[in-house]
N, C-alpha and C positions, 0 to 999 in steps of 0.2 A: 382124520387127524394125521399130520405129517409124522413120519417115523423119526425118532430121535436116534441119531447115529452115535457111535462111540465118540467121534469128534465133537458132536454137539454137546454131549455130556461133559467132555473135558473142558470146553470153553465155559459152559455154565458153572462147572465146579470151580474153575479158577476164579470166576467172577464172585462166587460165594466166598472164596478165600480173600477177596479184596483186590485181586489183580485188575488193573484198569488199563494197562499198557503193555504191549509186547513188541520187542525189537527183533527184526529178522530179515530174511530174504526167502522168496518162494522157490518151489521146485516140485517136480512131479511126485517125489517121495513123501511129501507132506501136504499134498493137495487136499486131502480130506479135512485136515484141520483148518486150512485156509478157507475152504468152503463153509465150514462152521463159523469161522470168524465173520464171514460176510453175512451169513444168515442171522447172526447175533445182533446185527444192525447197530453197531457202535457201542455195545456193552463193554467191549474191550477194544481200545484203539490199537491199530497196527502201525508201527513206524518202520518204513522201508529204508534200511541202510543200503549202502552201495556194496557192502561186502560183509559176510557173516562174522568175520573177526571183529569188525567195527560194531556189529549188533551186540556181540557179547561184551565188548567194552562199554557200550551204552547200558546194558543191563547191570553191569558192575557199578557204573556211575549212578544209575537210578537208585540202587540200593544205598550207596554211600551218601547221596544227597537227600534221601527221603527216610531212610531207615526201614523201607518196605522191601518186599521181595522183588528182585529184578528178574525178568523173564526174557529169554531169547529163543528164537525158533529158526530151524534150518532144515533143508531137505537131507536126503540120504547121501552117503558117500562123501564127495568133496565138500558139500555144504556143511555136514556135521563136522568134518575134520577142520574146516576153517574156524569153527567156534573156539578151538582149544586155547589159543593165546589169551583171548579175552576172559575165558573161564578160569585159566590159571591166575590171571590178574585178580579176579574176584576171590579165588580160594586163598591166595597168599596174603590178601588184605582182609580176610575174614568177612567177606560180604555175602549175604544170602542171595543166591542166584539159582534159578531153575532153568536148565537147558532142555528144550524139546526138539528131538531130531527124528526125521523120517527114516524108514528102513524098507528094504524090499519085501515083497509078499512072503508070508510065512512058508508057503510051499516051495519057494525058490531058495530059501536060506540053506547054505551049505553046498550050493551048486556052482560056485564061482560065477554068480550072476552079475550082470552089469551093475556097477555102483554098490555092490555088496561088500561091506566092511563089517568086521566084528566090532560093532559100535559099543557094545557093553564092555568089552575088554579095552577098547580105546579110551572110553571115559572112566575106566576103573580107578585111575590115579587121581585125576582132577575132580571127579565126583564120587570118590570112594565111600563117602558117608552114605550115599544111596544112589544107585543106578539100576534101573530095571527095564526090561522089555516085556510088557504084558503079552500074553498069547491068546487070551479069550476075553470077551467083553466084561464078564463078571469080575475080572481081576483089576480092571482099570480104576475103579473107585478108590481102592486102598492104595494103589500106586500113586495116583494124584495126591491123595491126602498125606501120605507119608513123605512124598518128595517135598511138598511144600512145608510141612511141619518140621522136618529134619533140617531143611535149609534155614528156616527162621530160627529154630531153637539152637542150632549149633553155629550159626553165622558162617555157612559154608555153601558149597556148590553141590547140587543134586541134578540128576538127569533122568529123563524118560525117553526111551527109544520106541517108536511106534511103527510097526509094519504097516505098509500102505493099505493092504486089504483089510486089516483090523480096523483102521480108521473109518471105513465105510460101512461096517457091519452095524446092524441094529443093536442099540445098547440094551443090555440086560443087567439088572441089579443082581448082586451075588445071591445065590440060593441059600435058604436057611437049612444048611446041612453040614455035615462033617467035611472039613477040607476047604472051607471058604472063610473069607475075612470080611468083617462088617465095620467100616471105619466112618468117622465123622469129621466135620469141619470145625476148626477153631484152635487158636493158640494164643495164650497170654503169657508174656515173658515174666518169670518170677523175679522178685527182688532178692538177690542173693547177698547175704551179709555174713561175715565170719563169726565164729563163736566169740563170746565175751572174753574168754581167757586168751584167745589168740590176738584180739584187738588190744588187750592189756599188754601182751608181750611186745607188740609193735609199738605201742605208745612208750613203753620203757626205753626202747632203742632210740626213738625220735626225741624223747625228753632229755636223754643223756647227751645228745649231740650239741656242739657249739657252733658248727658251721654246716648247716643243712642245705643240701641241693635237692631239687625236685625235678624229675624228668617225666613229661607227660606225652602220651601217644594218642592214637585214634580212639582207644578205649576211654579216654577222658573227655571226648567231644561233648558229652552231655553232663559234664561235671565242672563246668567253668566256675560257678560260684563256690563250689566245695573246694576246688583246688586253691582258689584265691584265699578263702577263709583259713585253710590249713597253712598256706604259705605265710599269711600274716601272723598266725599263732606261733609259727616256728621261726619267724624272721628269715625265711628261706628265699633263695632265688629259684626261678623256674625256667628250665630249658625245655625245648620242644623237639621231639622227633618229627620228621617231615609230615607224616600222616596226622600228627597232632597240632599242626600249625595253627588251626583255627580254634584250638581248645582254650587258649588263654590269649587275650588281646595283647598286641605288641606295644600299646601305648602305656603300659604299666612299667615304671622305671626299673623294676627288678626282674622283669621277664627278659631273659638274655637271648632268646631266639633259638635258632636251629643248632643241632649237634651233629658232629661227624665231619666228613670231608667237605660237605656243603654247609658246615656250621659256622658259628661265630667265635671270635676270640674270647669274649666274655664267658661264653658257655664252656669253652675249653679250659680257661683259667679256673672257673668255678668247680668243674669236675676234678681238676687236679688238686684243688686246695680244700675241698670239703672233707669233713670227717664223718658225715652221715648222708646217705642217699635214700630218697623215697622215689620209687619208680611206679607210675600209675598208668596202666592200660597201654603199655608200650612193648613192642617186640624189637626195638632198635637193635640191629644185628652186630654192630662193630664195637666189640668189647674194649678195643684199644682207646676209645674215646670216653670210656667210663673211668671212675677212679681206679688206680692201681690196686689189684687184689690185695686185701689186707689193710689198705689205708683208710677205708671207710666201712662203717657198719651199714647194713642196708635192709630196707623193707620194700617189698613189692606187692602191688595189688593188681590182680588180673582175673577176669571171669573164666579164663581157660587155664586150668592147672598145668597143662602141657607147656605153657609159655613161662612158667615160674622158674626162676633161678637157673636160666640157661645162658644168660649174658653176663651175670655177675653172681657170685655166691651170696645168696640172700640169707640173712640171719632169721628173718621172719617172712614167710610167704603166705599171703592172704588170698584165698579164692573168694571173689565177690564182685558185685557191680561197683564201679568206681565211685559214682556219686553216693550211693547208699553206704558204702564202706567208709568213705571219708566223713560223711555225716555222723556215723556211729563212732568214728575215731576221734573226732574233734573235741568232744567233752573230756576226753582222757589226756589231751595234750596240754602241757603247761605253757603259759604265755612267756615267750622268750624275750630277752632284752639284748639280742645279739646285734647291737647297733653298728659296731665296727664291721661285722661280716656283711650286713645288709648294705651299709654305705660303700664297702669295697666293691660289691656287685654293681651298685648303681653308678659309681664313678667309672668303673670299667666299661659299663654299657654306654655312658655318655662319650667316653673317648672313642669307642668303637663306632658310634654313629657318625662322629666327625671323620673318622678314617674312611668309612663307607662313602660319605659325601665327597671326600677328596678323590677317592678312587673313581667314582662315577663321573667326575668332571675332569679327570685326567685326559689330556689330549692323546689322540691315537694316530695322528699322521694322515688324516683325510677321511677315514671311515668312522662310523658312529661307534662310540664306546657302548658295548651291549649292556653293561651294568646300568648305564644311565636310562636305557629304555624303561626299566622297571622303577628306578627312582623317580622318574617323571610321572609314571602312572600312579604310583602308590598314593600320593596325597590327593589325587583326582578321583580316586575310587569312590563311587557312591556307597552309602552306608549299607545297602543291601546287596552289594556285588557278590558274584560267585566267580572265582578265578580257578582255572585249571592250568596245569603246566605239563609239558612233555618231559621225557627223560632227555638227558644231554646237557650241554653247557647252559642252556636257558634255565634249567632247574637250579643252578647255582644262584642266579640272580633272583629267581622266585623265592628260594630258601632264605636268602640274606636280606634282600632289599625291599621285598613286598611286606608292608606293614599292615597286618590284619587287625581290624577293629571289631568290637563286639557286634554280632549280628551278621557278619560276613561269613561266607563259606569258601573253602578252597580244598583242592586235592590234586593228586597225581598218582601214577602207578608206583606204589611203594615197594612191596615185597618183590614183585616181578621186575620193576623198573623198566618196563617195556617202552620202546619207541612207538609212537603212533596213537597214544591214548588221549592226548589233550583235546583234539577236535571232537571225537565221539563223546568224551566226557562232557564237553561243553554243550553238545547237542542234547544229551540226556538231561543235563541240568536245566536247559531252557524248557524242555517239555515238562519237567517236574515243577518248575517255578517260572512260568511264562511271563510274569510281570517283572522279574528281576533282571538286571543287566548281567551278562555273562561274558567273561573275557578269557580267551585261550592264549597261552604263551607257547609258541611252537618253534622248533628249529627247522631249518630248511631240509635237513635230512628226513625228518618225520613227515614233512609236507610231501616230499617226493615219494616216500615209501607208500603212504596210503591216505594221508589226510587231505590232499587236494581233492580226491574223489568225494570225500564227505562234505566238501563245500557244496557239492551238487545237492546233497541232502538238505543243507540249509536253504538253498535256493528253492527247493521243492516245498518246504514247510513253513518258511518264516512268516508268511502273511497270516497264518492262523494263530500266531503267538500274540499275547496281550500287548507286549512291547517288543519292538524290533531291535532293541539294543543287544546285539550279539556281535562280538569283535574277536577276530583271530589276528594276533600279532605274530608275524613271521620274522625270525632273526635270519636274514639272508647273508651268510658269510662264506658260502661256497665250500664249506668244510664240515666233515663229521667231527665237530670241534672237541667234544668231550673225550672221544677216543684218541684224537690227535694229542691232546695234552696228557692223557694217560700213557701213551706210547713214550712221550718225552720224559715224564716224571716218574712213572712206575717201572718202565723197562729200560730207560736210558737210550731209546732209539730216536733218531730224527724222524720227522714227519714222513710217512710213506705216501707220496702223492697218489700213487695208483689206487690205493684203498681209501684215501681220505678226501681227495678233491671230488666235488660233485658239481653238476651243471648249474649255471646261473639261469634261473627261471623267473619270469616276470609275474610273480604271484598276484600282485595287485591288478594286473591286466587280465589275468585269468578270472579273477573275481568279477571284474566289469563285464567280461564276456558272458557270464552266466547270470547277470542281473543283480549282482551285489555291488557295493561301493568299494572302490580301491583307493588306497592312499599310499604314496611312496615317500619315504623319508631317507635322505642321505646327508642330512645336516643335523647334528645333535641339538642345535639351538631351536629347531623346529619341532622337536618331539612333543613338548607340552601342548603346542597348538594342534598337533596331529591327534593326540589323545582327546583333547576337548572336542575337536571336530567329530571324531568317531563316536564319542559318547552322546553327542547331540544329533547324530544322523538318524533318519527315519527308516533305514533299512540296514541289514547286516553289513559289516565292514571287514575288509582285510587290510591291515596295515603292514606293509612290507618295509622293513628297516634294513638298510645296507650296513651291516655291522662288521667290526674288525675281528677276524678270527684269532688275532695274536694277543688279545687281552687275556691274561692268565686267570683262570678261576681258582684263585689261591685258597688252599686249605687254611684252617685257623692257625696252624703252626706248620712249619716246614722242617721235616726231619733231615738229618745228615744224609741218609740214603737217598731221599728225594732230591736234595741239592746235588749230590754226586751224579745221579742219573740224568738230571737236567743238564748239568755241565757236559756230561759225556755226549748227550744228544746234540748239543751245539757244536762240540769239537768234532763230531763225526760228519758235520755238514748239513744241518737242517736247512731245507730250502728257504725258510722264512727267517733265517737267523737274525738278520738286521732288525726287522720289526719286532721279533720276539724279544730281543735284548732290550730295545728301547722301551717297549710297552711294559715288560716285566720290571725294569728299573723304575718306571713311573708308578708301578703297583707295589712298590716298597719291597722288592726282592733282589735288587742288584747286589746286596751284600753277600748273597749266598752263591753267586756265580763266579767261580774262581777265574781271575785273569781277565774279566770283561769289564768294560766301562760303558756307561750309558751315554 
């Protein structure tokens, strides 16, 4: 009978926990586990990313698109270090992810050995809930079990560091004696509901309000029906933090869309005019976009008590599962007849949709208006589509112009707001849901940083997917655009070409070189045709759109300071001053540029 190694046990134990897919990159420090993966003959699928950071992003995305544990694996030293950005993405967005990293042999530790890093210390922040480096075979069982259970129960990142010689040892169960631990497999999430007295206090606050606004985040993703029912009972409007974009459909007239700098004007107006705020499952960080402190009474629901009353002083803070808590709260809420408030929200939303349409169709002097890229996609999205977005200016159009219908999924790097997440997210989404169409919206900066390489991953695996509908749309504007606009509007500095200009790369031709389909668009009138072609193509597609970098990603309202900074940037000689002024004028901002005419 073949010997069961520690690595064999780890793979079998992860399989018992329900793990069916691991994302990573090999190396000699983790060879024992890879040998066990091979011997397991497909019990757990291994997905080879091009870089460990991308593997960690994929694990984060697997968790957010399935609700399951995401697992990534890397070798010792640099491989383990490369995982960190993707792991921080998971941690800040409260995603359950387990990182498995190799380490040098136990006898060499402390000897300044090649690729020897203090990985437990390195992972201590990102995986602070649980990071362990077992030293004997009998310890491995409880390390695996606790790492998985803690990640799932706390929706966080955990890590196991495995010395390479330990991986190859014969597995031994923990002895039945003092000083050992005997763990088991299994975790079922509880249904957490606040006490009746606390629900009653929350209901009193909500019943007393005349103008109720609801803000939902990722914690409300499985509470769509409950959010709608409560909103109808309170005649409230519903706004969405970016990670909660798919929590409530956008085709409901009183859903005002995103909040914040990437938000909508109806959301901004609702937050400034409401007298009561209900926040559900959201850690939205920017308090300046919430009601002014003291202007609204507030109730918050969150499963994590540490996230309560940190953005706005809540009168009632409820620890609980969003769906279960809203169901328990609903019978205590009085049916409101706040017709004027609801109508105000609906009419503001209708006006805003017309503004968005006009902005998207505004001429830009030759290049494609980037906003229109998404407005042309939105009505063409299949009902079961999954959309990912990168950070940067493309996230503005994703936030405002992409209309999510019930049944769709979407996400981006929220808490970390990292560049480079969209393509690995889209790859993980396709592995998790191989029959669904997946679309990634990516800026050219992120493509050049690390996402072009992951197109090779798509080329490697796409033929095994049930459906080949996988699309990467690249906004090619030769500019690190979001930061350029932040320099102008936040700092009052003109565009710094040395830091902001990036090379023009033929992304669609790169796609063709590696066996994918490439589509190039430099005419806004051909965008609809391009999207339809891509959605009908029998292999993955890269759509490269030559977009105008001088279309401003306008916030929902422009402050006096922002207007002054913008004016100063122009007066100091922005290299794109002419097109900036004309495009900004077209985007309804000319009135705040002193002394300039469109």
